[in-house]
C-alpha angles and dihedrals in degrees: 000000000000123000090251092053090049091049091051091048093050092046090053090047091053091064095042103044097078096055092041092053091045091055091047094050092046090050092048090050092053092048090048092050090050091051092050091047090049091050089050091058100088141315134021080025124046119303119248115245105159101352091236094116093047090049092048092076112107139174127222117193121193126193119233125190094266102007145001144251128220130199121198114194153124134233091206109127093223094057099097093039092053094046099044104021129237107246123175094347119146121208128217094275095049103262114143118212130206104184116156120222120267102196115207104143099046094054090054096054098083091048092050092049094049091046092050092052091050092047091050091052089051092048093052092044090050094055095041098051 
């Protein structure tokens, strides 16, 4: 490859890397959400009663100049309590709770990180071909 060919390839990649990374981050977010939902579908995670909590998980992807960010989360009030437990806590009317943790987010973190690294490699390879 000549220096001019390399320069053309890198110039083309400059315009394509942002959208490629955005697609990769959005895809990783969706896969991460699916993994969390799967983990929240019974033991060792929380049991499913109505499915409302499991379905409350959402992704929000934001574009950045040469990339993207993705947030996976829930606004369900029981989210933290299910993930981390609620042991020995007393509420405002005097009830004491002893609910063990049912981790479903923590076990998905390694998978999400590995998937993001793989998706980034694919994005870079896509724009440099």
